[in-house]
BADRENNU-569991 format. One record per atom (N, C-alpha, C): residue number from 0; chain; atom name; x, y, z. Coordinates in steps of 0.001 Angstrom, whole numbers. Layout:
N
{seq=NUM | mol=A | atom=CA | X=X | Y=Y | Z=Z}
...
REM end
This chain:
85
{seq=0 | mol=A | atom=N | X=6532 | Y=-9186 | Z=17274}
{seq=0 | mol=A | atom=CA | X=5071 | Y=-8643 | Z=17583}
{seq=0 | mol=A | atom=C | X=4201 | Y=-9605 | Z=18316}
{seq=1 | mol=A | atom=N | X=3730 | Y=-9682 | Z=19277}
{seq=1 | mol=A | atom=CA | X=2391 | Y=-10108 | Z=20283}
{seq=1 | mol=A | atom=C | X=1501 | Y=-10186 | Z=19265}
{seq=2 | mol=A | atom=N | X=931 | Y=-11664 | Z=19723}
{seq=2 | mol=A | atom=CA | X=-613 | Y=-10974 | Z=18875}
{seq=2 | mol=A | atom=C | X=-1772 | Y=-11794 | Z=19628}
{seq=3 | mol=A | atom=N | X=-2205 | Y=-10920 | Z=19520}
{seq=3 | mol=A | atom=CA | X=-3680 | Y=-10233 | Z=20704}
{seq=3 | mol=A | atom=C | X=-5464 | Y=-11176 | Z=20346}
{seq=4 | mol=A | atom=N | X=-5704 | Y=-11931 | Z=20420}
{seq=4 | mol=A | atom=CA | X=-7285 | Y=-11746 | Z=20228}
{seq=4 | mol=A | atom=C | X=-8133 | Y=-10882 | Z=20341}
{seq=5 | mol=A | atom=N | X=-9016 | Y=-10644 | Z=18693}
{seq=5 | mol=A | atom=CA | X=-10377 | Y=-9891 | Z=19407}
{seq=5 | mol=A | atom=C | X=-11015 | Y=-8978 | Z=20813}
{seq=6 | mol=A | atom=N | X=-11086 | Y=-10043 | Z=21582}
{seq=6 | mol=A | atom=CA | X=-11396 | Y=-10575 | Z=22666}
{seq=6 | mol=A | atom=C | X=-11117 | Y=-9654 | Z=23826}
{seq=7 | mol=A | atom=N | X=-9656 | Y=-9994 | Z=23897}
{seq=7 | mol=A | atom=CA | X=-8608 | Y=-9662 | Z=24607}
{seq=7 | mol=A | atom=C | X=-8084 | Y=-8114 | Z=24469}
{seq=8 | mol=A | atom=N | X=-7745 | Y=-8503 | Z=23431}
{seq=8 | mol=A | atom=CA | X=-7855 | Y=-6644 | Z=22810}
{seq=8 | mol=A | atom=C | X=-8881 | Y=-5821 | Z=22915}
{seq=9 | mol=A | atom=N | X=-10818 | Y=-6437 | Z=22880}
{seq=9 | mol=A | atom=CA | X=-11413 | Y=-4529 | Z=23368}
{seq=9 | mol=A | atom=C | X=-11392 | Y=-4809 | Z=25278}
{seq=10 | mol=A | atom=N | X=-11015 | Y=-6355 | Z=24926}
{seq=10 | mol=A | atom=CA | X=-10984 | Y=-5958 | Z=26959}
{seq=10 | mol=A | atom=C | X=-9816 | Y=-5782 | Z=27954}
{seq=11 | mol=A | atom=N | X=-8577 | Y=-5410 | Z=26949}
{seq=11 | mol=A | atom=CA | X=-7967 | Y=-5286 | Z=27895}
{seq=11 | mol=A | atom=C | X=-6370 | Y=-4086 | Z=27889}
{seq=12 | mol=A | atom=N | X=-7840 | Y=-3481 | Z=26344}
{seq=12 | mol=A | atom=CA | X=-6935 | Y=-1896 | Z=25315}
{seq=12 | mol=A | atom=C | X=-6124 | Y=-1466 | Z=25721}
{seq=13 | mol=A | atom=N | X=-6336 | Y=-1207 | Z=27101}
{seq=13 | mol=A | atom=CA | X=-5556 | Y=-408 | Z=27407}
{seq=13 | mol=A | atom=C | X=-4281 | Y=-717 | Z=27708}
{seq=14 | mol=A | atom=N | X=-3835 | Y=-2036 | Z=27775}
{seq=14 | mol=A | atom=CA | X=-2417 | Y=-2810 | Z=28481}
{seq=14 | mol=A | atom=C | X=-1950 | Y=-3296 | Z=26489}
{seq=15 | mol=A | atom=N | X=-3328 | Y=-3519 | Z=24686}
{seq=15 | mol=A | atom=CA | X=-2809 | Y=-3813 | Z=24486}
{seq=15 | mol=A | atom=C | X=-1514 | Y=-1434 | Z=23152}
{seq=16 | mol=A | atom=N | X=-2284 | Y=-697 | Z=23599}
{seq=16 | mol=A | atom=CA | X=-1999 | Y=505 | Z=23674}
{seq=16 | mol=A | atom=C | X=-767 | Y=631 | Z=24606}
{seq=17 | mol=A | atom=N | X=-264 | Y=-117 | Z=25378}
{seq=17 | mol=A | atom=CA | X=568 | Y=675 | Z=26077}
{seq=17 | mol=A | atom=C | X=2339 | Y=-242 | Z=25607}
{seq=18 | mol=A | atom=N | X=1471 | Y=-1730 | Z=25479}
{seq=18 | mol=A | atom=CA | X=2486 | Y=-2663 | Z=24561}
{seq=18 | mol=A | atom=C | X=2711 | Y=-1943 | Z=23672}
{seq=19 | mol=A | atom=N | X=2068 | Y=-2202 | Z=22464}
{seq=19 | mol=A | atom=CA | X=2336 | Y=-366 | Z=21302}
{seq=19 | mol=A | atom=C | X=3402 | Y=-363 | Z=21598}
{seq=20 | mol=A | atom=N | X=2908 | Y=704 | Z=21885}
{seq=20 | mol=A | atom=CA | X=3726 | Y=1785 | Z=23073}
{seq=20 | mol=A | atom=C | X=5008 | Y=1330 | Z=23061}
{seq=21 | mol=A | atom=N | X=5475 | Y=462 | Z=23789}
{seq=21 | mol=A | atom=CA | X=6289 | Y=186 | Z=24564}
{seq=21 | mol=A | atom=C | X=7484 | Y=-370 | Z=23682}
{seq=22 | mol=A | atom=N | X=6575 | Y=-1463 | Z=22950}
{seq=22 | mol=A | atom=CA | X=7417 | Y=-2667 | Z=22900}
{seq=22 | mol=A | atom=C | X=7096 | Y=-2654 | Z=21013}
{seq=23 | mol=A | atom=N | X=6249 | Y=-1950 | Z=19968}
{seq=23 | mol=A | atom=CA | X=5544 | Y=-1612 | Z=18705}
{seq=23 | mol=A | atom=C | X=4818 | Y=-2163 | Z=18650}
{seq=24 | mol=A | atom=N | X=5104 | Y=-2451 | Z=17104}
{seq=24 | mol=A | atom=CA | X=3675 | Y=-3663 | Z=16470}
{seq=24 | mol=A | atom=C | X=3424 | Y=-4926 | Z=16816}
{seq=25 | mol=A | atom=N | X=1379 | Y=-4887 | Z=17544}
{seq=25 | mol=A | atom=CA | X=627 | Y=-5631 | Z=17298}
{seq=25 | mol=A | atom=C | X=145 | Y=-6312 | Z=16791}
{seq=26 | mol=A | atom=N | X=-649 | Y=-7870 | Z=17039}
{seq=26 | mol=A | atom=CA | X=-982 | Y=-8568 | Z=15937}
{seq=26 | mol=A | atom=C | X=-2252 | Y=-8568 | Z=16283}
{seq=27 | mol=A | atom=N | X=-3817 | Y=-8573 | Z=16164}
{seq=27 | mol=A | atom=CA | X=-4060 | Y=-8396 | Z=16084}
{seq=27 | mol=A | atom=C | X=-4556 | Y=-9405 | Z=15582}
{seq=28 | mol=A | atom=N | X=-6018 | Y=-10596 | Z=15853}
{seq=28 | mol=A | atom=CA | X=-6469 | Y=-12237 | Z=14640}
{seq=28 | mol=A | atom=C | X=-7979 | Y=-12043 | Z=15574}
{seq=29 | mol=A | atom=N | X=-8750 | Y=-12182 | Z=14529}
{seq=29 | mol=A | atom=CA | X=-9874 | Y=-12682 | Z=14598}
{seq=29 | mol=A | atom=C | X=-9968 | Y=-14625 | Z=14036}
{seq=30 | mol=A | atom=N | X=-10777 | Y=-14723 | Z=15346}
{seq=30 | mol=A | atom=CA | X=-11314 | Y=-16240 | Z=15045}
{seq=30 | mol=A | atom=C | X=-9633 | Y=-16955 | Z=14580}
{seq=31 | mol=A | atom=N | X=-8286 | Y=-16374 | Z=15039}
{seq=31 | mol=A | atom=CA | X=-7200 | Y=-17550 | Z=14689}
{seq=31 | mol=A | atom=C | X=-6363 | Y=-17339 | Z=13225}
{seq=32 | mol=A | atom=N | X=-7378 | Y=-15742 | Z=12672}
{seq=32 | mol=A | atom=CA | X=-6522 | Y=-15820 | Z=11382}
{seq=32 | mol=A | atom=C | X=-6392 | Y=-13507 | Z=11275}
{seq=33 | mol=A | atom=N | X=-5183 | Y=-13949 | Z=11185}
{seq=33 | mol=A | atom=CA | X=-4274 | Y=-12440 | Z=10805}
{seq=33 | mol=A | atom=C | X=-5398 | Y=-11345 | Z=10695}
{seq=34 | mol=A | atom=N | X=-6065 | Y=-10193 | Z=11265}
{seq=34 | mol=A | atom=CA | X=-6681 | Y=-9164 | Z=10702}
{seq=34 | mol=A | atom=C | X=-5720 | Y=-8121 | Z=11133}
{seq=35 | mol=A | atom=N | X=-4924 | Y=-7112 | Z=11148}
{seq=35 | mol=A | atom=CA | X=-5218 | Y=-6320 | Z=11687}
{seq=35 | mol=A | atom=C | X=-2988 | Y=-6156 | Z=12698}
{seq=36 | mol=A | atom=N | X=-3296 | Y=-4352 | Z=12703}
{seq=36 | mol=A | atom=CA | X=-1670 | Y=-4710 | Z=13353}
{seq=36 | mol=A | atom=C | X=-2581 | Y=-3094 | Z=14005}
{seq=37 | mol=A | atom=N | X=-1888 | Y=-3413 | Z=15176}
{seq=37 | mol=A | atom=CA | X=-1713 | Y=-1887 | Z=15402}
{seq=37 | mol=A | atom=C | X=-956 | Y=-1188 | Z=16139}
{seq=38 | mol=A | atom=N | X=700 | Y=-204 | Z=15415}
{seq=38 | mol=A | atom=CA | X=1396 | Y=-182 | Z=15261}
{seq=38 | mol=A | atom=C | X=1513 | Y=1543 | Z=15872}
{seq=39 | mol=A | atom=N | X=2892 | Y=1671 | Z=16868}
{seq=39 | mol=A | atom=CA | X=2629 | Y=3706 | Z=17164}
{seq=39 | mol=A | atom=C | X=2976 | Y=4813 | Z=15845}
{seq=40 | mol=A | atom=N | X=2125 | Y=5026 | Z=16732}
{seq=40 | mol=A | atom=CA | X=1963 | Y=6580 | Z=15240}
{seq=40 | mol=A | atom=C | X=3679 | Y=7390 | Z=15145}
{seq=41 | mol=A | atom=N | X=5218 | Y=7059 | Z=15666}
{seq=41 | mol=A | atom=CA | X=5479 | Y=7746 | Z=14611}
{seq=41 | mol=A | atom=C | X=6380 | Y=6385 | Z=13957}
{seq=42 | mol=A | atom=N | X=5948 | Y=5333 | Z=14186}
{seq=42 | mol=A | atom=CA | X=6158 | Y=4803 | Z=13172}
{seq=42 | mol=A | atom=C | X=5625 | Y=4922 | Z=11869}
{seq=43 | mol=A | atom=N | X=3690 | Y=4254 | Z=11739}
{seq=43 | mol=A | atom=CA | X=2838 | Y=5109 | Z=11740}
{seq=43 | mol=A | atom=C | X=2745 | Y=5977 | Z=9702}
{seq=44 | mol=A | atom=N | X=3861 | Y=7541 | Z=11016}
{seq=44 | mol=A | atom=CA | X=3955 | Y=8513 | Z=10439}
{seq=44 | mol=A | atom=C | X=4793 | Y=8371 | Z=9371}
{seq=45 | mol=A | atom=N | X=5823 | Y=7739 | Z=10030}
{seq=45 | mol=A | atom=CA | X=7019 | Y=7525 | Z=8780}
{seq=45 | mol=A | atom=C | X=6297 | Y=6461 | Z=8373}
{seq=46 | mol=A | atom=N | X=6231 | Y=6134 | Z=7749}
{seq=46 | mol=A | atom=CA | X=6091 | Y=4400 | Z=7127}
{seq=46 | mol=A | atom=C | X=5207 | Y=5411 | Z=5551}
{seq=47 | mol=A | atom=N | X=3934 | Y=6155 | Z=6476}
{seq=47 | mol=A | atom=CA | X=3104 | Y=7463 | Z=5745}
{seq=47 | mol=A | atom=C | X=3726 | Y=7606 | Z=4486}
{seq=48 | mol=A | atom=N | X=4929 | Y=8535 | Z=5592}
{seq=48 | mol=A | atom=CA | X=6011 | Y=10138 | Z=4956}
{seq=48 | mol=A | atom=C | X=6030 | Y=8984 | Z=3236}
{seq=49 | mol=A | atom=N | X=6615 | Y=7671 | Z=3920}
{seq=49 | mol=A | atom=CA | X=8012 | Y=7120 | Z=2401}
{seq=49 | mol=A | atom=C | X=6772 | Y=6128 | Z=1942}
{seq=50 | mol=A | atom=N | X=5797 | Y=5778 | Z=2239}
{seq=50 | mol=A | atom=CA | X=5342 | Y=5195 | Z=1156}
{seq=50 | mol=A | atom=C | X=4754 | Y=5291 | Z=299}
{seq=51 | mol=A | atom=N | X=4028 | Y=6154 | Z=-244}
{seq=51 | mol=A | atom=CA | X=3222 | Y=6244 | Z=-1388}
{seq=51 | mol=A | atom=C | X=3902 | Y=7865 | Z=-2151}
{seq=52 | mol=A | atom=N | X=4237 | Y=7637 | Z=-3216}
{seq=52 | mol=A | atom=CA | X=5094 | Y=9619 | Z=-3476}
{seq=52 | mol=A | atom=C | X=4467 | Y=9744 | Z=-4374}
{seq=53 | mol=A | atom=N | X=4268 | Y=11427 | Z=-4970}
{seq=53 | mol=A | atom=CA | X=4306 | Y=11894 | Z=-5377}
{seq=53 | mol=A | atom=C | X=4008 | Y=11225 | Z=-6792}
{seq=54 | mol=A | atom=N | X=2721 | Y=12064 | Z=-7857}
{seq=54 | mol=A | atom=CA | X=2794 | Y=11496 | Z=-8966}
{seq=54 | mol=A | atom=C | X=4010 | Y=12749 | Z=-9780}
{seq=55 | mol=A | atom=N | X=4169 | Y=13981 | Z=-9222}
{seq=55 | mol=A | atom=CA | X=5797 | Y=14915 | Z=-9438}
{seq=55 | mol=A | atom=C | X=6852 | Y=14199 | Z=-9408}
{seq=56 | mol=A | atom=N | X=6933 | Y=12965 | Z=-8009}
{seq=56 | mol=A | atom=CA | X=8203 | Y=12450 | Z=-7698}
{seq=56 | mol=A | atom=C | X=8416 | Y=11437 | Z=-8840}
{seq=57 | mol=A | atom=N | X=7035 | Y=10157 | Z=-9129}
{seq=57 | mol=A | atom=CA | X=7844 | Y=9347 | Z=-10341}
{seq=57 | mol=A | atom=C | X=7664 | Y=9837 | Z=-11440}
{seq=58 | mol=A | atom=N | X=6879 | Y=10911 | Z=-11912}
{seq=58 | mol=A | atom=CA | X=8128 | Y=11889 | Z=-13387}
{seq=58 | mol=A | atom=C | X=9248 | Y=12031 | Z=-13286}
{seq=59 | mol=A | atom=N | X=9510 | Y=12461 | Z=-12646}
{seq=59 | mol=A | atom=CA | X=11005 | Y=12809 | Z=-12364}
{seq=59 | mol=A | atom=C | X=12066 | Y=12264 | Z=-11749}
{seq=60 | mol=A | atom=N | X=11523 | Y=11333 | Z=-11707}
{seq=60 | mol=A | atom=CA | X=13122 | Y=9861 | Z=-10393}
{seq=60 | mol=A | atom=C | X=13138 | Y=9429 | Z=-12451}
{seq=61 | mol=A | atom=N | X=14467 | Y=8534 | Z=-11993}
{seq=61 | mol=A | atom=CA | X=15796 | Y=8980 | Z=-12682}
{seq=61 | mol=A | atom=C | X=15398 | Y=7263 | Z=-13229}
{seq=62 | mol=A | atom=N | X=14479 | Y=6103 | Z=-12893}
{seq=62 | mol=A | atom=CA | X=14605 | Y=5442 | Z=-12868}
{seq=62 | mol=A | atom=C | X=13082 | Y=5318 | Z=-13780}
{seq=63 | mol=A | atom=N | X=12744 | Y=6053 | Z=-13959}
{seq=63 | mol=A | atom=CA | X=10569 | Y=6039 | Z=-14111}
{seq=63 | mol=A | atom=C | X=10474 | Y=4976 | Z=-15636}
{seq=64 | mol=A | atom=N | X=9365 | Y=4591 | Z=-14714}
{seq=64 | mol=A | atom=CA | X=9030 | Y=2881 | Z=-15938}
{seq=64 | mol=A | atom=C | X=8529 | Y=4381 | Z=-17378}
{seq=65 | mol=A | atom=N | X=8481 | Y=4298 | Z=-18482}
{seq=65 | mol=A | atom=CA | X=8549 | Y=5105 | Z=-19376}
{seq=65 | mol=A | atom=C | X=7986 | Y=3460 | Z=-20211}
{seq=66 | mol=A | atom=N | X=8507 | Y=2665 | Z=-19848}
{seq=66 | mol=A | atom=CA | X=8537 | Y=1504 | Z=-21637}
{seq=66 | mol=A | atom=C | X=7220 | Y=169 | Z=-22087}
{seq=67 | mol=A | atom=N | X=6291 | Y=1595 | Z=-20792}
{seq=67 | mol=A | atom=CA | X=4993 | Y=149 | Z=-21079}
{seq=67 | mol=A | atom=C | X=3968 | Y=1241 | Z=-21492}
{seq=68 | mol=A | atom=N | X=4409 | Y=2933 | Z=-20519}
{seq=68 | mol=A | atom=CA | X=2957 | Y=3299 | Z=-20654}
{seq=68 | mol=A | atom=C | X=1924 | Y=3254 | Z=-22621}
{seq=69 | mol=A | atom=N | X=3106 | Y=3662 | Z=-23682}
{seq=69 | mol=A | atom=CA | X=2517 | Y=3229 | Z=-25061}
{seq=69 | mol=A | atom=C | X=2160 | Y=1825 | Z=-25315}
{seq=70 | mol=A | atom=N | X=604 | Y=1222 | Z=-25482}
{seq=70 | mol=A | atom=CA | X=685 | Y=647 | Z=-26050}
{seq=70 | mol=A | atom=C | X=1158 | Y=10 | Z=-27273}
{seq=71 | mol=A | atom=N | X=1906 | Y=-1243 | Z=-27776}
{seq=71 | mol=A | atom=CA | X=2079 | Y=-1691 | Z=-28956}
{seq=71 | mol=A | atom=C | X=563 | Y=-1576 | Z=-29854}
{seq=72 | mol=A | atom=N | X=784 | Y=-1989 | Z=-30990}
{seq=72 | mol=A | atom=CA | X=302 | Y=-1573 | Z=-32143}
{seq=72 | mol=A | atom=C | X=11 | Y=-2978 | Z=-32538}
{seq=73 | mol=A | atom=N | X=-1330 | Y=-3491 | Z=-32644}
{seq=73 | mol=A | atom=CA | X=-1045 | Y=-4670 | Z=-34122}
{seq=73 | mol=A | atom=C | X=-877 | Y=-4690 | Z=-34956}
{seq=74 | mol=A | atom=N | X=-1000 | Y=-5315 | Z=-35668}
{seq=74 | mol=A | atom=CA | X=-600 | Y=-6415 | Z=-36821}
{seq=74 | mol=A | atom=C | X=-1885 | Y=-5652 | Z=-38106}
{seq=75 | mol=A | atom=N | X=-2462 | Y=-5782 | Z=-37277}
{seq=75 | mol=A | atom=CA | X=-4527 | Y=-5441 | Z=-38201}
{seq=75 | mol=A | atom=C | X=-3754 | Y=-3653 | Z=-39008}
{seq=76 | mol=A | atom=N | X=-3373 | Y=-4061 | Z=-40376}
{seq=76 | mol=A | atom=CA | X=-3333 | Y=-2510 | Z=-41068}
{seq=76 | mol=A | atom=C | X=-4775 | Y=-1899 | Z=-41259}
{seq=77 | mol=A | atom=N | X=-4426 | Y=-706 | Z=-41318}
{seq=77 | mol=A | atom=CA | X=-5762 | Y=144 | Z=-41693}
{seq=77 | mol=A | atom=C | X=-6896 | Y=611 | Z=-43252}
{seq=78 | mol=A | atom=N | X=-7086 | Y=875 | Z=-43373}
{seq=78 | mol=A | atom=CA | X=-7705 | Y=893 | Z=-44792}
{seq=78 | mol=A | atom=C | X=-7299 | Y=2161 | Z=-45138}
{seq=79 | mol=A | atom=N | X=-7437 | Y=1821 | Z=-46504}
{seq=79 | mol=A | atom=CA | X=-6803 | Y=2927 | Z=-47869}
{seq=79 | mol=A | atom=C | X=-7822 | Y=4023 | Z=-48285}
{seq=80 | mol=A | atom=N | X=-7720 | Y=5789 | Z=-47690}
{seq=80 | mol=A | atom=CA | X=-8312 | Y=6634 | Z=-47950}
{seq=80 | mol=A | atom=C | X=-9746 | Y=6398 | Z=-49654}
{seq=81 | mol=A | atom=N | X=-10598 | Y=6781 | Z=-49541}
{seq=81 | mol=A | atom=CA | X=-11479 | Y=6440 | Z=-50221}
{seq=81 | mol=A | atom=C | X=-11343 | Y=7065 | Z=-51307}
{seq=82 | mol=A | atom=N | X=-10495 | Y=7231 | Z=-52322}
{seq=82 | mol=A | atom=CA | X=-9352 | Y=8163 | Z=-53875}
{seq=82 | mol=A | atom=C | X=-10591 | Y=8682 | Z=-54273}
{seq=83 | mol=A | atom=N | X=-10305 | Y=9852 | Z=-54000}
{seq=83 | mol=A | atom=CA | X=-11730 | Y=11121 | Z=-54469}
{seq=83 | mol=A | atom=C | X=-11334 | Y=11625 | Z=-56195}
{seq=84 | mol=A | atom=N | X=-12423 | Y=12793 | Z=-55047}
{seq=84 | mol=A | atom=CA | X=-13742 | Y=12696 | Z=-57350}
{seq=84 | mol=A | atom=C | X=-12651 | Y=13924 | Z=-57659}
REM end
């Protein structure tokens, strides 16, 4: 993955875009700190399609995580009902 500073990316955006489509993801840095990645559209669509499962898919999954859905009760006891008259 090639690194591009924001200044270089602005000045040579067409080269950045060509490098992205030919070589794959390109890393953008701002003041030496990694800040963004430019990825080809095909890879973005693939990641987006498999990245966020729907609620239906989560609920129907064999390995559904249901153990933590109901919180544990504390040891506090309830008050008894007042006597009826």
